[in-house]
Backbone bond lengths (Angstrom), bond angles and torsions (degrees), N, CA, C in turn:
res aa  C-N    CA-C-N  psi(-1)  N-CA   C-N-CA  omega(-1)  CA-C   N-CA-C  phi
1 X - - - 1.440 - - 1.527 108.92 -
2 X 1.315 113.77 137.62 1.461 120.69 -177.06 1.521 109.32 -93.09
3 X 1.295 116.80 129.15 1.462 121.56 176.79 1.521 108.24 -109.17
4 X 1.298 114.49 131.18 1.460 120.10 -178.56 1.517 108.32 -102.04
5 X 1.292 115.95 115.05 1.457 120.78 176.52 1.519 107.77 -127.08
6 X 1.283 114.33 124.09 1.462 118.91 177.76 1.509 107.89 -143.05
7 X 1.271 114.28 134.81 1.457 119.39 175.12 1.526 106.42 -91.74
8 X 1.309 114.39 130.00 1.446 118.96 179.06 1.526 109.63 -83.49
9 X 1.299 115.53 132.60 1.458 119.95 176.09 1.527 108.48 -85.09
10 X 1.297 116.66 166.80 1.456 121.60 178.32 1.527 110.55 -61.11
11 X 1.329 116.64 -33.43 1.467 121.45 177.38 1.523 110.68 -64.77
12 X 1.322 116.81 -42.10 1.468 120.80 177.90 1.523 110.69 -61.57
13 X 1.301 116.87 -43.35 1.468 121.40 -178.22 1.523 110.37 -65.68
14 X 1.326 116.62 -43.44 1.469 120.41 178.63 1.524 110.52 -62.66
15 X 1.331 117.50 -43.46 1.464 121.55 179.21 1.525 110.94 -62.18
16 X 1.321 117.36 -44.77 1.471 121.07 179.39 1.530 109.70 -63.06
17 X 1.330 117.49 -43.31 1.464 120.91 179.12 1.528 111.11 -62.09
18 X 1.321 116.82 -41.42 1.462 121.72 178.97 1.530 110.63 -62.23
19 X 1.319 116.32 -44.27 1.476 120.44 179.30 1.525 110.51 -63.13
20 X 1.306 117.25 -42.52 1.465 120.96 178.09 1.528 110.11 -61.26
21 X 1.331 117.00 -44.22 1.464 120.50 179.27 1.526 112.16 -62.91
22 X 1.325 117.43 -32.32 1.469 120.66 177.93 1.523 112.42 -72.42
23 X 1.302 117.13 -20.90 1.466 121.03 179.41 1.526 110.53 -78.32
24 X 1.316 117.62 -33.25 1.461 122.51 -178.61 1.537 108.46 -78.11
25 X 1.345 117.56 118.98 1.475 120.37 -174.13 1.526 114.84 -53.92
26 X 1.327 118.57 -43.82 1.471 119.04 -176.11 1.531 111.88 -67.30
27 X 1.314 117.69 -39.13 1.465 119.32 178.30 1.519 111.53 -77.44
28 X 1.336 116.53 -29.41 1.463 119.56 176.98 1.527 110.21 -60.87
29 X 1.328 116.22 -43.88 1.466 120.15 179.80 1.522 110.87 -62.87
30 X 1.324 117.64 -41.15 1.465 121.07 179.11 1.523 111.14 -65.10
31 X 1.334 116.82 -42.38 1.469 120.79 179.03 1.525 110.11 -63.32
32 X 1.325 116.62 -44.75 1.469 119.97 178.20 1.525 111.19 -61.68
33 X 1.327 116.47 -36.56 1.455 120.27 179.06 1.529 110.29 -64.69
34 X 1.318 116.82 -40.51 1.456 121.44 -179.08 1.524 111.55 -66.59
35 X 1.357 116.48 -40.21 1.461 119.08 -175.85 1.523 113.62 -92.03
36 X 1.331 116.79 2.99 1.463 120.24 179.44 1.520 110.58 -61.73
37 X 1.312 114.52 142.68 1.457 119.26 178.01 1.518 109.90 -86.48
38 X 1.293 115.28 160.88 1.452 120.93 175.68 1.532 107.55 -85.08
39 X 1.323 117.83 137.68 1.466 119.35 179.56 1.523 111.15 -66.23
40 X 1.314 116.21 144.20 1.457 119.57 179.97 1.524 110.66 -104.02
41 X 1.304 114.50 145.85 1.461 121.84 -179.19 1.529 108.15 -82.91
42 X 1.332 115.53 132.64 1.459 121.12 177.66 1.531 109.17 -69.07
43 X 1.324 117.12 139.83 1.462 119.04 175.28 1.526 108.13 -67.89
44 X 1.306 115.84 151.41 1.475 121.10 -173.29 1.525 112.01 -52.39
45 X 1.324 118.68 -43.48 1.458 121.72 -178.42 1.518 114.15 -69.91
46 X 1.333 117.15 -18.16 1.463 122.19 -178.09 1.528 113.00 -94.82
47 X 1.286 117.59 -9.01 1.463 120.99 -175.28 1.523 111.43 -69.61
48 X 1.336 114.24 136.65 1.464 120.43 176.42 1.525 108.71 -98.65
49 X 1.322 115.36 143.76 1.460 120.23 179.16 1.522 108.96 -101.08
50 X 1.320 115.83 140.33 1.457 119.98 176.86 1.521 109.19 -63.21
51 X 1.324 115.93 129.93 1.464 120.63 177.55 1.519 111.73 -75.85
52 X 1.336 115.48 -29.16 1.457 119.48 -176.72 1.520 109.87 -149.73
53 X 1.304 114.72 154.17 1.464 121.96 171.85 1.532 109.53 -111.02
54 X 1.320 116.85 8.11 1.458 121.18 -178.80 1.527 109.72 -75.14
55 X 1.319 115.06 93.07 1.460 122.24 -178.12 1.523 107.15 -154.38
56 X 1.298 116.03 120.66 1.458 120.78 -179.68 1.512 110.18 -103.56
57 X 1.330 114.87 134.29 1.462 122.01 -176.38 1.521 110.22 -126.05
58 X 1.320 114.99 136.77 1.463 120.94 176.49 1.523 108.13 -93.75
59 X 1.304 116.50 126.57 1.454 120.81 179.65 1.519 111.39 -72.34
60 X 1.313 116.52 130.19 1.457 121.62 174.52 1.524 108.86 -86.36
61 X 1.316 116.77 -45.56 1.466 121.95 177.16 1.543 110.42 -128.28
62 X 1.308 115.36 19.63 1.470 124.11 -178.45 1.525 108.19 -139.36
63 X 1.325 115.64 172.90 1.458 120.13 170.58 1.528 108.45 -69.60
64 X 1.321 116.68 156.15 1.463 119.79 175.38 1.528 109.08 -58.31
65 X 1.337 115.23 155.54 1.459 119.95 -176.54 1.518 109.98 -132.83
66 X 1.324 115.45 127.17 1.446 121.38 167.69 1.522 104.30 -93.19
67 X 1.334 117.49 117.96 1.451 121.75 -173.98 1.532 112.01 -57.87
68 X 1.326 118.05 -20.49 1.472 121.55 174.92 1.528 111.11 -57.14
69 X 1.345 116.56 -26.07 1.466 121.10 179.42 1.533 111.92 -68.32
70 X 1.330 118.13 -13.90 1.465 121.06 -178.33 1.529 112.57 -92.12
71 X 1.334 116.90 -3.21 1.469 119.51 178.16 1.516 109.76 -55.38
72 X 1.328 114.74 141.53 1.459 123.47 178.92 1.526 113.20 64.07
73 X 1.348 115.88 22.42 1.464 122.07 174.49 1.523 108.39 -123.10
74 X 1.319 116.06 157.88 1.459 121.18 169.65 1.523 105.94 -81.07
75 X 1.342 115.99 129.01 1.460 120.93 -173.48 1.523 109.96 -129.44
76 X 1.335 116.06 136.15 1.453 121.57 171.70 1.520 107.26 -114.53
77 X 1.337 116.64 118.44 1.464 122.76 179.65 1.523 107.93 -111.84
78 X 1.338 115.89 128.86 1.462 121.21 -179.02 1.525 109.26 -130.64
79 X 1.334 116.40 123.06 1.464 122.57 174.88 1.524 107.13 -97.32
80 X 1.335 117.27 127.81 1.459 121.06 -172.75 1.517 111.35 -153.89
81 X 1.347 115.69 175.77 1.464 122.16 175.45 1.528 109.12 -151.72
82 X 1.316 116.08 152.37 1.463 121.03 -179.31 1.527 112.67 -69.27
83 X 1.316 118.04 -22.11 1.468 122.56 -177.83 1.528 112.15 -91.36
84 X 1.315 118.35 0.25 1.466 124.10 -173.24 1.529 110.78 -96.81
85 X 1.350 119.01 106.64 1.474 120.39 -179.43 1.533 114.29 -55.42
86 X 1.338 121.00 -42.84 1.470 118.40 177.68 1.532 112.40 -64.30
87 X 1.340 116.60 -32.88 1.469 119.78 177.22 1.522 109.92 -65.63
88 X 1.311 116.32 -45.27 1.455 122.02 -179.91 1.526 110.29 -63.73
89 X 1.329 116.33 -37.27 1.464 121.04 -178.39 1.531 112.04 -63.56
90 X 1.330 117.62 -35.29 1.461 119.00 -177.30 1.528 113.63 -90.09
91 X 1.322 117.47 -9.47 1.468 120.55 -176.93 1.527 114.49 -58.59
92 X 1.343 120.45 -42.01 1.472 117.96 179.60 1.540 112.60 -59.41
93 X 1.325 116.95 -39.52 1.468 118.61 -179.78 1.532 110.95 -71.14
94 X 1.317 117.20 -34.70 1.467 120.22 176.73 1.527 110.61 -67.90
95 X 1.334 116.86 -38.65 1.471 120.12 178.29 1.522 110.26 -62.94
96 X 1.338 117.98 -42.00 1.470 121.10 178.61 1.526 110.58 -63.01
97 X 1.326 116.42 -41.96 1.459 120.46 178.15 1.529 110.12 -63.52
98 X 1.329 115.92 -44.56 1.463 121.13 178.78 1.531 110.71 -60.73
99 X 1.323 117.23 -43.20 1.467 120.62 -179.80 1.523 111.39 -55.37
100 X 1.318 116.64 -39.23 1.461 120.83 -175.92 1.535 114.75 -88.19
101 X 1.327 117.71 -23.15 1.473 120.63 -173.73 1.531 114.61 -120.09
102 X 1.314 118.34 5.91 1.468 119.55 -173.98 1.528 114.10 -60.98
103 X 1.327 117.83 -23.92 1.464 120.37 178.70 1.521 112.76 -89.86
104 X 1.341 117.29 -6.26 1.463 121.42 -176.19 1.523 113.36 -117.53
105 X 1.322 116.40 -28.34 1.469 123.07 -175.82 1.523 108.48 -119.21
106 X 1.322 116.76 141.28 1.462 121.09 175.49 1.533 107.43 -85.97
107 X 1.324 117.25 115.04 1.462 122.55 178.14 1.518 108.91 -99.01
108 X 1.335 115.89 131.90 1.466 121.95 -179.25 1.531 107.56 -132.85
109 X 1.330 116.11 102.57 1.463 121.58 177.44 1.520 107.51 -100.27
110 X 1.336 116.03 123.80 1.456 121.03 -171.86 1.526 110.42 -117.46
111 X 1.331 115.09 127.10 1.465 121.84 176.17 1.520 107.81 -141.04
112 X 1.316 116.57 144.73 1.471 119.60 179.44 1.527 111.44 -101.88
113 X 1.306 117.07 17.37 1.459 121.26 -179.33 1.527 112.00 -81.35
114 X 1.315 114.93 171.11 1.452 122.79 177.04 1.534 109.27 -59.16
115 X 1.326 117.51 128.02 1.467 120.44 -177.78 1.535 113.85 -55.86
116 X 1.327 117.55 -37.84 1.470 119.23 -179.89 1.524 111.41 -66.59
117 X 1.330 116.65 -36.37 1.469 120.82 177.47 1.533 109.57 -65.28
118 X 1.322 116.55 -41.65 1.464 121.09 178.82 1.521 110.45 -64.12
119 X 1.326 117.02 -46.55 1.464 120.74 -179.65 1.526 111.18 -61.61
120 X 1.313 116.83 -40.82 1.461 121.30 177.93 1.527 110.79 -62.94
121 X 1.336 116.60 -43.80 1.462 121.83 177.86 1.526 110.51 -59.58
122 X 1.331 117.08 -49.43 1.463 121.60 -179.52 1.526 110.95 -60.21
123 X 1.326 116.14 -43.71 1.462 121.23 -179.59 1.528 110.98 -63.70
124 X 1.332 117.12 -45.07 1.467 121.16 -179.50 1.526 112.62 -63.81
125 X 1.326 116.75 -33.40 1.469 121.30 -177.93 1.530 112.88 -92.48
126 X 1.323 116.57 -11.91 1.460 119.95 -178.83 1.522 113.35 77.11
127 X 1.325 117.20 27.73 1.470 121.72 179.77 1.519 109.71 -95.19
128 X 1.327 115.73 148.35 1.469 120.51 175.67 1.525 110.82 -128.89
129 X 1.314 115.72 34.50 1.464 122.00 179.67 1.527 110.40 -68.00
130 X 1.336 118.05 145.52 1.469 121.22 178.43 1.530 110.53 -78.10
131 X 1.331 116.01 114.67 1.464 121.83 -173.87 1.528 110.06 -109.60
132 X 1.333 114.15 140.16 1.463 121.71 -179.75 1.527 109.54 -135.57
133 X 1.317 114.77 161.13 1.473 120.95 168.44 1.526 106.55 -123.22
134 X 1.312 115.52 148.50 1.464 120.38 -177.40 1.518 111.28 -73.31
135 X 1.311 116.07 132.79 1.453 122.02 171.41 1.529 110.45 -100.80
136 X 1.316 115.43 -19.33 1.459 121.46 177.70 1.528 107.73 -141.60
137 X 1.303 115.08 175.72 1.465 120.08 -177.12 1.527 111.38 -69.25
138 X 1.345 114.86 134.90 1.463 121.27 177.55 1.530 109.23 -70.73
139 X 1.318 117.85 157.26 1.465 119.70 174.49 1.528 110.37 -53.41
140 X 1.326 116.51 141.67 1.471 120.92 -174.54 1.521 112.52 -59.77
141 X 1.312 117.41 -25.47 1.462 120.80 179.44 1.529 112.21 -67.29
142 X 1.339 117.02 -16.91 1.460 121.83 178.18 1.530 112.41 -93.85
143 X 1.320 118.07 0.52 1.464 119.90 -178.32 1.522 110.67 -64.83
144 X 1.334 115.04 137.88 1.457 121.80 179.14 1.520 108.68 -153.07
145 X 1.316 116.06 143.75 1.462 119.99 177.88 1.524 111.20 -91.35
146 X 1.334 116.96 1.14 1.459 119.48 -179.72 1.527 110.13 -139.92
147 X 1.330 114.17 161.49 1.457 121.12 173.61 1.519 107.65 -128.96
148 X 1.295 117.86 153.68 1.444 126.98 -3.66 1.531 111.66 -70.55
149 X 1.293 114.27 151.42 1.465 122.29 173.86 1.528 105.48 -133.32
150 X 1.323 115.68 124.25 1.459 120.39 -174.45 1.521 109.92 -129.30
151 X 1.320 114.81 138.92 1.458 121.76 -177.38 1.521 109.02 -131.64
152 X 1.317 116.02 133.12 1.452 121.42 172.86 1.525 106.36 -110.30
153 X 1.322 115.74 121.06 1.462 122.39 -174.35 1.527 109.21 -113.17
154 X 1.343 116.29 134.26 1.465 119.64 179.06 1.526 110.99 -82.56
155 X 1.320 116.63 177.48 1.468 122.19 -176.48 1.525 113.07 -63.72
156 X 1.325 117.02 -24.49 1.468 121.24 -180.00 1.527 112.08 -89.56
157 X 1.323 117.90 -0.76 1.462 121.07 177.61 1.514 114.90 92.39
158 X 1.324 118.05 12.06 1.460 121.38 177.87 1.528 110.27 -90.67
159 X 1.333 115.98 139.18 1.459 121.36 177.59 1.524 108.21 -81.75
160 X 1.314 115.10 112.37 1.457 122.44 -176.19 1.530 110.41 -88.85
161 X 1.328 116.23 -36.95 1.467 121.83 175.08 1.518 107.76 -128.56
162 X 1.334 115.48 131.04 1.460 123.86 176.84 1.527 105.48 -130.34
163 X 1.332 116.47 99.06 1.459 120.82 -174.01 1.525 110.84 -119.83
164 X 1.317 115.71 120.58 1.459 121.95 173.49 1.525 106.80 -102.51
165 X 1.307 116.85 130.33 1.453 120.99 -177.65 1.519 110.75 99.52
166 X 1.305 114.28 171.15 1.451 122.15 -176.65 1.527 111.42 -68.59
167 X 1.326 115.31 146.76 1.466 120.48 178.76 1.518 109.38 -149.69
168 X 1.304 115.41 160.18 1.457 121.42 171.47 1.528 105.84 -92.48
169 X 1.317 116.98 108.21 1.456 122.34 -175.44 1.517 112.90 -89.76
170 X 1.319 116.58 -12.82 1.457 120.35 -177.45 1.527 110.03 -97.42
171 X 1.331 115.77 60.06 1.465 120.63 -179.42 1.524 109.52 -116.68
172 X 1.317 115.66 160.94 1.467 119.62 177.99 1.528 110.41 -63.78
173 X 1.329 117.56 -32.81 1.473 121.46 179.62 1.538 110.92 -64.14
174 X 1.330 116.62 -46.37 1.466 120.46 179.57 1.522 109.70 -66.37
175 X 1.315 116.69 -44.29 1.460 120.79 -179.41 1.531 110.97 -62.89
176 X 1.318 117.64 -40.41 1.465 121.25 177.70 1.533 110.15 -62.94
177 X 1.339 116.43 -41.93 1.468 120.78 178.61 1.524 110.48 -62.07
178 X 1.323 117.10 -46.40 1.470 120.77 179.41 1.524 110.51 -62.45
179 X 1.327 116.95 -44.90 1.464 120.34 179.32 1.524 111.21 -58.98
180 X 1.327 117.16 -42.27 1.467 120.78 178.36 1.525 111.01 -64.29
181 X 1.332 117.37 -41.40 1.460 120.72 179.14 1.521 111.95 -65.42
182 X 1.313 116.58 -36.32 1.456 120.22 179.47 1.530 112.14 -67.63
183 X 1.319 117.32 -28.30 1.465 121.44 -179.54 1.517 113.44 -83.10
184 X 1.318 117.55 -12.44 1.475 120.99 -178.66 1.512 110.77 -74.95
């Protein structure tokens, strides 16, 4: 008969604890929030311009929005879902950004989930972000095969930040970028 005896090292214990924490949804979101990268600003020559603003959005907790209304404004568009841990991880930083810039920047959070599920999620988390669902196809420059996907668009329609995956949006770098865009 084979007897298995192994002494666990401190590294083994830490690794096992980390894996367990990643399995638990509430701690997984916190861990993802901690390791989230900061979004990077596209260099001027690399920026893509929106071909169209023809995009209709149904307000979940807002009035409906014709994206044409965002022309000549700084716009932050975020595609997300309530079941997405990376989306949930970045929400606190997006809420802080929204709290400070909601009167200066057009925020458009897009989810295709059931409106009641979204409202319940927002209520449980204490968020008041403006949520929409697409009624028509989004501009092709916003296409992404993953969520979260976030885009910061300048007043001229150029995508200044194109970030796929979770990020910390409440940073001095992001705020400086937004402030510069607002002054243009």
